N, C-alpha and C positions, 0 to 999 in steps of 0.2 A: 504494500500499499504506499502511495506517495506521502511524504511527510509535509503536507501542505494544508492550509486552511480549507481550500476547496475540496480536497479529498476527505477531510473530516466532515465537512458540511454534508457531502453526498452520502457518506457512509452512515452518519447519524440518522438521516432520513430512512435509509434501508433498514437499519437496526430497529427503529421504532415500528415501522410498517410490518416487519416480520412478526411482531408480537401482538398485533391487533387480533388475529384469530384466537390466540390463547386468551387474551383479555376478554373477548366476547363470550367464549365458552364458560369462563369462570364467573362472569357477571351475575350477581345475585345468587350464586350456588357454590359458595366456598366457605370453608371453616375459618373462623377468626378468633382472636384473643385480644386482651387489652394490655397495653404497655405501661411502663412506670409512670408516664405523664398523663394517663387516662385516655390516650388516643388508641384507636383500633388498628390492628395489623392483621392481614389475612395471609393465607398460604400463597396467594397470588402475588402479594407484595414481595415476599421473600423469593419466589421463583423468578419473577421479572427482574429483580435486582441482580440475582446471580447470573441469569442468562445474558442480560444486556451488558453487565460489567465484563463478563468473560469474552463476549464478542468484541467489545471495544478494546480490551486489553490485548487480544490476539492481533487486532489490526494496527494498534498504536501502542506498543509496549512501553514507550517512553513517556506516555501521558499518565497523569494521576486520575483516579476514579473514586468518586464519593457517592454514597447513596444513604438516604435516610434509614434504610432497613438492613444495611450490612454492618457487621461487627467490625469496628475500626479500632478497638482498644479503648482503655479508660481515659487516655489523654488526648487533647486536641492535636490534630495533625497539621503541620506546617504546609501551606500551599506553596509549591515551588514555582519559580518562573517557567513560563511556557504554557502548554495546553493542559487543561484538565476538564473533567466531565462531572456534572452534578445532577443526580437522578432522584426524582420522586416517582417511584414505580407506579403508584396509584395515588393521585391527589383527589380527595373526596372519597376516602375509604369507607366511611359510614354509608354514603350513598351507594357505592359499589356493592357493599355487602347486603344492602337492603333493596336492591333492584331499582334504585333511583338513577336515571341516566346521566346526571350531572357529575361525571367523574372523568378522569383523564390520566394519561401517561405524560409526565413532564420531564424533559431532558434539556440540559443546557451545556453548551460548549463554552468553556472559559479560556481566556488568554491572559496570563499574568494576573489571575484572580478576578477578571472582569468578564461578565457574560457577553459573548460576541455573536452567538447564534442560539436560537431556541426552537424547540420542537414540542408541540402540545397536541397529542391525539385526543380529540374531544369525542367521547363516546356518544354524547347526545346527538351530534350531527354526523358522526362517523367520518370525520374529516381530520386530516393532519394539517394543523396551522403551524407555519414555521417561517423563520426569517431572521434578519439581523440588519444592523446599520450598514448602509451601502450595499446590502444584499436584497433589499425589498421585503415585502410581506407576501406570503403565499398561502393559499388554501389548496392542499394537494399539489397539483402541478400548474396551477393558475395563479399568476401574479395579480394581486388585488390592491386597491387603494382604500384608505380609511373612509368610511362614511361620516363625513363631518355634519354636525348639527349645531344649531344655535343653542347656547346655554340659557335655559329658562326653567320654570317650575316643572316642566315635563321631562327634564333631563334625568337619566337613570344613573344612580351611584350604587355600585356594589359594596356591600358591607358584610361583616361577620355577625353572627348572633351570639355575642358575648355579654354576659350579665354582670360586667364590672361597672362600677360607678362612672369611670372615665368614658368607657365605650357608650354607655347609655346617654350620658350628657352630650357627647359628640353627635351621636345618631339623632338625638332629639333636635339638636340645632340644625343638622343637615335636612331632617325631615320637613322643616319649615320652609326650606328653599328648593328641595329636589325630591324626587321619588327614589326610595331605597329598595334594593333587591339583594337577596342572599341565596346563592346557588350551592354553597357548601363545598366549593373548590376554588382555592385562590388562583390556581393556574388558569382555570376557565375564566375567572374574573378578569385576569390580565389579558388573556387572548381576546375575549369579547370587547374589551376596551380598546385594544389595538385595532380591531376590525371596525370599531365605531358602533357596535351593537349596544354596548354600554358606553356611557360618557366618562366614567371614572371609577376609581376604587379607593376605599379607605379600609384599613385593617389594623387592629390593635395588637394582634399576637400571631405573627407568622414566623416561619423559619426561612433561611436562605433558599432551601430546595423548593419551597412552595412557590416562589416568584421568579427564580433565576431563569426558568424557561420562557417566561412571559416578558421579561424586561427587554430582551433584544427585539421582540415583536413590536413593542411600543417605540423603541428607538428607531426602528425601520420606517416608522411613519411620523417621526418628529415628536413623539411623546416623551414624557418625563416620569421618572420614578423618584420619589423623595422620601427621606427618612427623618424622623423627629429627633431621636436621641442617640441613634447607633449608626456608626459608619459600617455598613454591611459589606459594600464592595468598594474597592477590590477586596475579595475574600482573602484574608491572610492565614486563617486557620480553619479547620473543619472539625466539628464534633457533632455526632448524632444526638447529643444531649444538650446542645446549645440552647440558650434562652431565646424566647421570642422577642420580636420588636414590632414597632408600629410603622406604617408607611402609607403614602397616598400615591396614586398614579393616574395619568391621563394627559390631556393636552396641558401646555403651560398655563393657559387661561383657566382651565378647570381646576388645576392644582392650586393656583392663586386664590380662586374662589372658595375652595374647601378650607384653606388656611384662614381666610378672612371670616368665614362663617363659624368655624369652631374656635376662633381666637387663638390659634397656635401657629408658630412658624417652624418650618422644617430647617434642620441644620445641615443636612447632607443631601446633595442632588446628584442624580445619575441620568 
């Protein structure tokens, strides 16, 4: 395999597409258990992590590979210069296990710790949404443009259903200005925002693997991902037990509007 960005982009698409059939057969019919942090993990998560990581490692043995569901040891791993891959084998695992189609495979290709290309297989549409800065935004093999819409009271903002005081206050403020939706998959929130099906995203507790695949999609159409208190990217270390963080995403104007509405400023922008 050629040691180039282009070769990696092409192979990443192939690897994700090859797992769609397995994903489909396991959807709603797979054993699951609960992890230390209260999140669900299924046998399909573990299988997809193992298979995708093995395939990427065989093609690009010099790259690093990180997955939410693989055992990486007790200590954070330093992210080395060069290419690495960050996988969320099933984003929206609760939905997946309970036959709700808002779930996805999310894979990100990183260069020096920054996401440069993302792949999100959306089970609801059965499409692979992928792209990156200067690479364009694609749905399967068709290049697409973002559907732009004027920001108003009908704009759709994706959110999480978290019952923390901060999340409730922010959502209440946003609900007075926009319409809120929660699909249960951060990767899908990011992908739909890149496409313009949603206007933006706010989340109060996500991990790097939840959004890394979607960030390049937004970047491909001139969108922004912003973080309140944590500099997430470039990713310097990886730990499957990392703490969550808050972020917003969308067009620059939408992100500015969210910040104004909730009365908070982001510190880090990507």
